[in-house]
C-alpha positions as CSV (number, residue, x, y, z in Angstrom):
1,M,-141.8,-76.4,71.0
2,A,-138.0,-76.3,70.7
3,N,-138.1,-73.0,68.7
4,V,-140.5,-71.1,71.0
5,N,-137.8,-69.2,72.9
6,K,-135.5,-68.6,70.0
7,P,-135.6,-65.3,68.1
8,P,-137.0,-65.5,64.5
9,S,-133.5,-64.9,63.0
10,S,-132.2,-68.1,64.5
11,V,-135.1,-70.3,63.4
12,K,-133.8,-72.6,60.7
13,S,-135.7,-73.6,57.6
14,K,-136.1,-77.1,56.2
15,K,-132.7,-76.9,54.5
16,G,-130.9,-75.6,57.6
17,E,-130.7,-72.0,56.5
18,T,-131.5,-69.3,59.0
19,A,-134.1,-66.6,58.3
20,E,-131.4,-64.0,58.2
21,S,-129.4,-65.9,55.5
22,I,-132.6,-66.4,53.4
23,L,-133.5,-62.7,53.7
24,Q,-130.0,-61.7,52.9
25,G,-130.1,-63.9,49.7
26,F,-133.3,-62.3,48.7
27,N,-131.9,-58.8,49.3
28,V,-128.8,-59.7,47.1
29,L,-131.1,-60.7,44.3
30,R,-133.2,-57.5,44.7
31,Q,-130.0,-55.4,44.7
32,E,-128.8,-57.1,41.5
33,Q,-132.2,-56.4,39.9
34,R,-132.0,-52.7,40.9
35,G,-128.5,-52.6,39.3
36,I,-129.8,-53.9,36.0
37,V,-132.7,-51.4,36.1
38,A,-130.3,-48.5,36.8
39,K,-128.0,-49.6,33.9
40,I,-131.0,-49.9,31.5
41,Q,-132.1,-46.3,32.5
42,E,-128.6,-45.0,31.9
43,L,-128.3,-46.6,28.5
44,S,-131.8,-45.5,27.5
45,S,-130.8,-41.9,28.3
46,E,-127.6,-42.3,26.2
47,R,-129.6,-43.8,23.4
48,D,-132.0,-40.8,23.5
49,E,-129.1,-38.5,23.3
50,H,-127.7,-40.3,20.2
51,E,-131.1,-40.2,18.5
52,L,-131.3,-36.4,19.1
53,V,-127.7,-35.8,17.8
54,I,-128.3,-38.0,14.7
55,A,-131.6,-36.2,13.9
56,T,-129.9,-32.8,14.3
57,L,-126.9,-33.8,12.1
58,R,-129.2,-35.2,9.4
59,K,-130.6,-31.6,8.9
60,T,-127.1,-30.2,8.3
61,D,-124.9,-30.2,5.3
62,A,-122.9,-33.4,4.9
63,D,-119.6,-31.6,4.4
64,R,-120.0,-29.4,7.5
65,R,-117.4,-29.7,10.2
66,C,-118.4,-31.2,13.5
67,F,-116.6,-32.3,16.6
68,R,-116.9,-35.7,18.4
69,M,-115.6,-36.8,21.7
70,I,-113.8,-40.1,21.4
71,G,-112.2,-41.5,24.5
72,G,-111.9,-38.1,26.1
73,V,-110.3,-36.5,23.0
74,L,-112.2,-34.0,20.9
75,V,-111.9,-35.0,17.2
76,E,-112.8,-32.9,14.2
77,R,-114.7,-34.7,11.5
78,T,-117.4,-34.0,8.8
79,V,-121.0,-34.8,9.4
80,K,-121.0,-37.6,6.7
81,D,-118.2,-39.3,8.7
82,V,-119.8,-39.0,12.1
83,I,-123.4,-40.1,11.3
84,P,-122.5,-43.7,10.4
85,A,-120.4,-44.1,13.6
86,L,-123.2,-42.6,15.7
87,E,-125.7,-45.0,14.2
88,T,-123.5,-48.0,14.8
89,H,-123.0,-47.0,18.4
90,E,-126.8,-46.3,18.8
91,N,-127.5,-49.8,17.4
92,G,-125.0,-51.3,19.9
93,I,-126.8,-49.5,22.7
94,K,-130.2,-50.8,21.6
95,E,-128.8,-54.4,21.5
96,L,-127.4,-54.0,25.0
97,I,-130.6,-52.7,26.3
98,A,-132.5,-55.7,24.8
99,K,-130.0,-58.1,26.5
100,L,-130.4,-56.2,29.8
101,N,-134.2,-56.5,29.6
102,Q,-133.8,-60.2,29.1
103,A,-131.5,-60.4,32.1
104,L,-134.0,-58.3,34.1
105,E,-136.8,-60.8,33.2
106,G,-134.5,-63.7,34.2
107,K,-133.6,-62.0,37.5
108,G,-137.4,-61.5,38.2
109,K,-138.0,-65.1,37.5
110,E,-135.1,-66.1,39.8
111,M,-136.5,-63.9,42.5
112,Q,-139.9,-65.5,42.2
113,D,-138.4,-69.0,42.4
114,Y,-136.4,-67.9,45.4
115,V,-139.5,-66.6,47.1
116,A,-141.4,-69.8,46.3
117,K,-138.5,-72.0,47.4
118,H,-138.2,-70.4,50.8
119,E,-141.9,-69.6,51.2
120,L,-141.0,-65.9,51.8
121,A,-144.5,-64.7,50.7
122,Q,-146.1,-66.6,53.6
123,N,-143.5,-65.5,56.0
124,M,-143.8,-61.8,54.9
125,D,-147.6,-62.0,55.4
126,K,-147.2,-63.4,58.9
127,T,-144.7,-60.6,59.7
128,R,-147.1,-58.0,58.4
129,E,-149.9,-59.4,60.6
130,I,-147.7,-59.4,63.7
131,K,-146.5,-55.8,62.9
132,N,-150.1,-54.6,62.4
133,E,-151.2,-56.2,65.6
134,S,-148.4,-54.5,67.6
135,E,-149.1,-51.2,65.9
136,S,-152.8,-51.3,66.7
137,T,-152.0,-51.6,70.5
138,N,-149.3,-48.9,70.4
139,P,-150.6,-45.5,71.4
140,Q,-148.4,-43.7,68.9
141,S,-150.1,-45.5,66.0
142,L,-153.5,-44.2,67.2
143,G,-152.4,-40.6,66.7
144,L,-152.5,-39.9,70.5
145,L,-150.0,-37.6,72.0
146,V,-148.6,-39.1,75.2
147,S,-146.5,-37.0,77.5
148,D,-144.7,-37.6,80.8
149,V,-145.1,-34.0,81.9
150,K,-145.8,-33.7,85.7
151,T,-147.8,-30.8,87.0
152,N,-147.5,-29.4,90.5
């Protein structure tokens, strides 16, 4: 009965954390997970570019001149010099993507543990039920047009 008049954000969990701090912790985890996904996508795109360049260079003469950008400087090399460097870099990207995928799995597990620890799934279901009940009684959710126009 003591928590009846308090807003949901000030209600404390068993461990003394407020609902806001619990939700904020979950949002931090979710943001970290999104950052990992964005980095994986970026590196996958870079890996695909490397594969395309390597495939194209394999079709050309090994003594042909080509240019490679290294640290913002355009360097002239031969195809036979560039292909091994590109393959090494591509392998490094693949290893990094594999590590990031593992980190992503770990972050997903961490989020699941966090949700279970703070019983967020149950709280989210209750919040959805309350929201659905309030929407069903709201005239705007019924598709009705309500106007305050006065006629004379």
